[in-house]
N, C-alpha and C positions, 0 to 999 in steps of 0.2 A: 504494500500500500504506500509506504513512504516513497518508494522509487517512482510511483505514478502520480504523486501530488503535483508535479509540474504540468500535468495535463489539464488542471483546473481552468487556467485561462483559456485553453482551447475550447472548453465547453461554454464559457460565458462571453468571450470576445466576439464583437460584431465587426463587420468590415469597417475599415477606417474611412467611412463616408464623410466624416466631419472635416476632412483635410482637402487641401488642394483646390482653392478657388471656388468654394461653394457659397460665396457671398457672406461670410461672417462679417458682421459690422465691427468696427474698431471701438474701443472704449473700455474703461475699467470693468463695467458690469458684464459686458460680453466676455472679457477675459476671465473674470472670476467664475462665470458659469460654464464656460466652454469645456474645461476638463471633466465636468460632471455630466456632459451630454452624451457620452458614449461609453459602452463597456470596454472598448479598446483602451480608452484613456484610463479609466478606473483600474483596470487590470494591470496595466503597465506601471502606473505610478505607485499603486499599492505594492506591486511586486518589487519595485525598487526599494521601498521601505522594508519589505520583508527580507530582501537580500541584505540590506544594511544591518538588520537586526542580528545577523550571523556574527557580527564583529563587536568588539568592545566599543565603548562609547565614543572615544575620539576618532578611531577609524570610521565608525558608522556615520558620524557627523560629516566627516570629509567626503564619504561616498554621496551623502545627500547633497552637500554643497557642490560636488562635482556634477551631479545630475542637473542641478539648477543652473550652474555656470555654462555647461555645454548646451543645455536647452536654450539659454539666452544667446549663446554663440550661433547656434543653428538658426535661430530666429533672425539674427542680424545678417547672416549669410544670405538667407532668402530675401530679405528686404533690400540687400545690395545687388540682387539679381543672379546670385549663384544658384545653380540647380544641382542637387545631389541625386545621383542615380538610385532608382528603386526605393525611394523614400517611403512610399506607402507599404511596401512589403517589409521594410525594416521596422516600421512602426508596429505592424502586426506580429512580426517575429519577436519583437522586444518583450511582449508579455510572457511568452513561453520561456525565453532564455533567462529573463530576470527572475522568474519564479524558480527555474532550475537552479539558479545561483543560491537561492534561499534554502532549497531542500537537499542539495548535493554539496558535499564538502568542496570548497573552492579556496584558492589563494587570493589574498587581498589584491594584489596587482592585477590579476586576471579579472576579478570582479570590478575593480575601478575602471579598467579599460573597456569592458563591456557596457557598464552603466553609462560611462561618458559617451561612448560611441552611439548607443541607442538614444540617449538624450539629445544628441546633436540632430538626429533625424526627427525626433519629436518636435524640437524647436523649429527645425526647417519647415516642416509641414504647417506649423502654426504661422510662421512668417509668410508663407505663400498665400494663406487664406485671408489675411487681414486686408482691409481697405482703409483709406484715409490715414489719419494719424495713428500709428500702431503703438505708441508708447503706453497708453492706458491699458490696452489689450495685453501687452507683454507683461506689465506689472501684475495685472489680474490673473493671468494664467500661471505666472510664477508663484504667486501667493497661494493659489488653490493647489498647485502641484506640490508645494512645500507641505501643505496640510495633508494631502493624500499620502505623501511619503511618510510623514509622521504617523499617520494612522496605520500604515503597513508596518512600520517599525514597531509600534506598540503592540499590534496584533502578533507579530513575530515573537516579541519578548514574552507576551502572555502565553502563547502556544508552547514556547520552550519550557516555561515553568509548569504548565499544566500537563504536557505530554512530551517529555524529552526524547521519546522514541521517534516522534513525528518529524522533528527538525534537528539538524546537527547542533552540537553544543556551540556556545559562543566562543569564537576564536580570538 
């Protein structure tokens, strides 16, 4: 059962239809709400927090900050006209891989690289879909993303206490 837990996002993730020029309005409110509008968002952000919960407090915080920083970087790349290949596919893949990081023993550097890489694609797709002045939208989606990562982190820590067999020990 433990080995199959990474399949959970596969069952709940929807296509990343919220990305790539679907007319998302700019602004703080739109940014705050956007990560809550699709299961692909929720699964990936919560999985990033779940993966971070595998590590002690300081490395876990650095993983979360890396996610937010690379997400902001990807957003900026898109706003400056750079296109990343296969962005939608990477967004969908992220939920699965990030969950696998939480349930399978991983090294910190590998986790950091994967989390940062997937965050870059998430930020990029958000940058592509905004219109008008994107600064409020970016602030909003980063704040909500931070909250979702924190919820995943807390869920991971609680699961580790309740059932240490389900998730690997804190490294």
